[in-house]
N, C-alpha and C positions, 0 to 999 in steps of 0.2 A: 761059178763054171756053166750052168745054165745060161748065162747072158752070154759069156764067150762064146759057146756051143753055138747060139743063135746066129752067130756071123755077123751081127751088127758093132761089135766093140774091136776098137783098134787098141793093141796093147802098144808100151812103149819098152823099146831095148836100145842099146847104144852099143856101138862098134869099137873094139879097142884095138888100134894097130901100135906094134911093137916094130921099130926099126930093125931090132937084132933077130928079129922072127920072119920068116918067109911067108907067113900067113896072118890073116886076122883071128881075132877071137871076139865073142859076143857076150855081153850081159844081158841076159834074157829073164823075163818072169820066171815064176817057179814053176817047176815042173808038172805039178798038178794043173796049173793055169794052160802051159803048153799043149797038155794032152787034150784040152776041151778046146782046141783050135779045130773048126771043121778040116777035115781031111789033112790037117797037120799041114795045112798051108801058110806057112811062115812070112812068105812073101805078102800075103793079103792081110795078115793077122798082126802083124808086127812093124812099127815104124821106128825109125833111127832118131832118135832124139838128139842125138849130138847138134851143138850150134858152132860152128866156125867164127872165130873172131878176128877181125883185124889187129895190126901189129899195135894199134894203141890200146887193145881190149874191149873195142866196140863191137857189137854184133849189128851188122848193117845189111848182111845178106845170107843166102842159103844155097844148097844145092840140091838137086832133084835126088841124085843117086850115085852115092860115093863108089869108087873103085874098090872091090872087094877082093882081097887075096884070098885065093880059096887053097885048102891044103888038098891034098889026095883023098881024103877022108868026105871032104865038103862036095866034091864033084858030084853034079846031078841032084844035090839036096836042096831041099826049099829053105831059102836063106832070106832075111830080112835085107832087102836091097833098097828100098825106097826111104826117103828121110820121112819123119811123121807128119809134117806139114804137108808134103807131097803126097803121101799115101791117103790121109785123111781128104783131099780135095779129089782126087782121082776116085776115091772109093764113094765118095757124096754124089758124083756126076754120073756114076753107074760104068764107070771104064774098067778096063783090065790093067792092073799093075804091073802086068807083066808086059805090056806093050812097049814099044820104042818112042812113041810120042802120043801125047793126050791133046784134045783139045779143051782148054780151061779158059774162062775169061774172055771169049771170042779170040783167043789166037790158039796157037800151037805149041805146046811145051814139049821141048824133047829131052829125053833121058839123057843127064847129062852131070858131070861132076864139075862144071863150071860155075861160079857164082852168080846169082841172081840177087838183084837189090829187094830189099824188103820195103813195101811201101807202107810204112807206119801210118795206122789211121788215127793215131796222138800218142801224147804222153801216156807213162803207167796209169792205171786205173779206166783209161778210154773205154776197153773191151768189157762189156757187160758182166756183172758177177750173180750168180745164185748161189745161196750156201747149200749145202748137203742137206741141212734140218729142214729147209724151206721144201726142198724136193722131196723129202722122205714125209712130209706131215700129211696127215690124213684127208685133209681137204685141198690136197696140191693139185688135183684136176680142175679144181674151181679157181685156181690161181692164176690169172692173167699173165703173170710174169713166167710163172712154169709153163705154161700151154704156148708162150710164145716162143719156146725152143722147139717145137715141134717142126722138123723139117730142115733144122739147121745142124751145123758141126757144132758138136757139144764136148769140150774139152774137160776132163776131170783132174784136177790137179790142188796141189796146196800152197799156201801164201805165208805161212807162220814161219816167223824168224828162226834161224838157223837151220833152217831145210837146205840152205847152200845151193839154191837154184834161182840167183837173183842176177841179173846180168847188164853192164853197160849198154845203153844203146844211144843213138845221135841224142835223145833227150837228156842222157845224163850229165851233160856239161851245160852249166848255167852261164849268163853272162855275168861279166866282170870277176872272173874266176870262182863265182859259186857253183857247188855241183848240184846237181840234179838227182830226180829220182832215179833207184834200178829199176828193171822190170823182171817179174818173175818168168820163169821159163814157158809155162803155160800160156802166158798172154803172149810171149814172143811167138810162140807156135800158132797162136791164135791169128797173130798178123801175117803169119805166113800163109795161112788158108785163105784168108780174106784178099791178101795180094792174087794168088792164084784165081779165085773164084771171082773175084771183080774185075782181073786183067788192069788195075791201077797200080802199075809199078814205076818207081824212079827211074827216068830216062836220063843216060848221060849228055850233058850238053855238048855241041860241036865245038871244038877248040878255040874257033874264033869267038865265040860269043864267051867263052870263060877268060879269053884274054881280054875282051872288052869289059868284062865285070871286076875284072882283076884290076883294071887301069883306075876305073872309075874309083872303087874302094881307095887305091892309093893315092888319086887325085883328091879324094876326100878327106883322107887321114893326113896328106901333106897340108891342106888347106885348114884344118885344124890347128895344127902344129904350130903354122906360121902365125895364126890369131891369137892362139895361147901360150 
């Protein structure tokens, strides 16, 4: 609770949207933790960790702020409004989570519910891991790996089997029908933060270039078919 009250920690929540209801509900941390958030500012202290998936189940994009359907009781209250990766990047750069736009990675990011492509740094396991036992060791401050976390966004999460927080990504489909590895939720969130802070996001190719690539691949496949 002291760590939460320091204002340096962002906790995780989820938005539950029921089509049969006229408002959204939230799955939030324990009440004791909520009471420790400075000034009960849930907007700055809780990020929504929901990860939207494409129709094939792959997580390729994120949004900055989902549209929250508020009940009359919610009106005027401080609610979680930004997704976790967005809130972490905004907080790390000292900007106001309630603003309508932010400067991140050398460009302006607008608060929106439109998807933004995740610029994955690499396959599962690319993001550096540091175990909690190493962080809590008595000589941790003499450990170069631990001290390298200073000034960075650190995400605390689990990766044990059975935690039900593994996701399909573009790296999950291997060649020739082989399946690749799943990525944990914490690493997906880390890739979202990296996308925002570095400004390295995937850009959609113009339709002309997409057609050229498609025709080249089609010609290559046709040639291979004729030869074999």
